[in-house]
N, C-alpha and C positions, 0 to 999 in steps of 0.2 A: 443105525445104532439102537440097540434095545434100551429102553428107558430104565430097565432094572438090571442090566448086565447079567441076567440069569441068576440074580441073588435070591429071588423068590420063586417058589412054585406057583402054579395057577391058583388065583384066589378061589375060595369056596363060592359056589353059586349063590348061596344065601348070604345075607348081611349079618347073620347070627351064628354063633357057635355055642356049644355047651362047654362049661368050664372043665368038666371031667372027661371029655372025649380025648382020644389019643392026640398028642401034639397040639393041644388046644392053644398054647401060647404062640406057637409058630403060625397056626391057622389064623389067629386073631391078628398077628402081625401082618399077614398077607392081606387081610381086610383093611387094615389101617393105612398101610403104606401108600396106596394110590390116592388117598385123600389129602396127603400132606404136601405142602409146597416146598419140598426139600431144596430145590435149586433156586428158589425165588429170592433168597437173601433175607426174607422176613424172619423175625424171631418166632419160634414155635413154642407156645405156652400151654401146659396142661394144668387145668384148674380142677382139683379134686374136691368135690363138694360133699359135705356131710358133717356129722357130729359123732364124737365118741360116747355121747350120752344115750344113744339109741343103737342097739345091736344092728338092726337092719340098715340104718342110715350111716353106719361107720365104714361102708365100703370105700368111699372116696378117700377119707383120711388114712385108712389102712394102706391104700395104694401109694399115697404120697409118702408115708413113712417107709414103706418097702423100697422106695426109689431114692429117698433123700441121701442115702450113703453110697449110692452107685453113681458111676460116671455115665450120665445120660445126655451129655452135650451132643448136639446143639440145642437140646430141649431145656426148658425151664419148668420146674414143678412147684406148684403152690397148693397148699391144703394138706396138713399132716395131723396126726393125733395130737402132737404138741401145739400146733397152731392151725386149728381147723377153720375152714371157710363154710359158714352155715347161714341160716336164714337171718340171724341177727346182724352179722357183719358183712354179708355178701356185697352190698352196694359199696361200702367203704373199701373192701378188698379189691373189687373190680376197678375202682378209681385209682387205687395204688398201682395195680398191675398195668393199667393203661398208661400211667405216668412213667413207669419204669420201662415199658416195652411198647412204645407207640407203633401203630401199624402191625401189631403182632397177629399171627394166626392162632386162634384160640381153640383148644380142644377141651370141652367140658366133660367131666366124668361124674356120674352120680348113680346111686341105687334107685331102682324103681320097682313097682309091683306090677304083676301081670296075671295071665291065666295060669292055672295049675300046671299044665303041660309045658309051659315056657319057663318055669322056675329053674334057675341055674344057667339060663341063657345070657350071653353077652352080645350086644349088637353095636355096630358102628353106623351112625346115621348122619346124613347131611343136615345142615341148618342148626340153629341154636337149641340148646336144652332149655326147658321151662321148669326150673327147680321149684319144688313145693306144690306142683299141680296135683299130686296124688293125695296131699293132705290139706287141700284148699287154702294154700298160702299164695299171696300175690308177690312174686319176686321177679326181678328183671331177667330176661332171657340171656343166656350165656353161651358163647362159642360160635365158631364157624361150622364146626361139626361137633358131634357128641358121642360119647360111649356110655351106654347104660348097662347095668347088671341087674337082672330080674331076680330079686332076692326072696320074694314071697308072693302070696296070692292077693290080688286086689278085690275090692267089692264091698267090704264091710269092716267098719272100725279100723281104718287103715293105719291110723297112728298107733293103735295097740298092736296091730300086726307087725309093724316095723319094730316095735319095742320087743316083741317076742320071737323075732327071727333067730335061727340058730347061728351062733358065732362061727361054728365050724364051716358052714356053707359060705358065709360072707368072707371068711379068711381065705378059703380055697379059691373063691372067685377073684379076690384081690390079688392073690399070687399069680393067677392066670393073666390078669390084665397088666400087672406090673411086669411080668415076664415078656409080654408082647411089646410093651413100650421100650423095655431094655433092648430087645432084639432089633426093633426098628431103629433105635439109636445107634446100635453097633453097625447095622446094615447101611445107615446113612453115611457113616464115616467111611465105610468101604466104597460106597457109591461115589462119594466125593473124591476119594483117592483114585479110583478107576476113571472117573470123568476127567480129572486133571491129566492123568496119564494118556488117555485117549486123545484129548485135544492137543496135548504137546506133541504126540506122534503125528497128528494131522498137520500141525503147523510145520513140523520138521520134514514132512514127506516131500 
């Protein structure tokens, strides 16, 4: 039995896509899907990190706000424009999420800076995110895996670079990532239904 039941095309060879390439949301969904323990029974929590007080750093809460009115079960979404998760409250919010969802699988989402040719790229990476590293802040690592969107160029006065990042770019990247999470949510429901149907057929055979 195929683990994806043919729901997804072959994932891109790279772990990064560009937000404005054709079918970027679908491609990002195919990157994200294999990393998620859909059948494990664990709660899957997306923590969208950032603040609406900095254009470049608003990627995370924009994604959270785009998803908060959508049906993305079985996923839980934390971090929105109204209730952001940022450097000041990160530890407190992580403790709350841990209390609400013990043994959860965590996907951290944040903006980052990178090389000029990488700006606009979205990547899915194994292991925890280290928020604040680009602006010399010591914050706890977050996540079993993480998604980062490269919103501007690193290397000099990075706090100011984040402050002066174009909102249009950040918004379009947020739409791409939110679309991918929404698609994976929808596919996970189909996967669950097909899985139950398959195993019922096997049992009754």
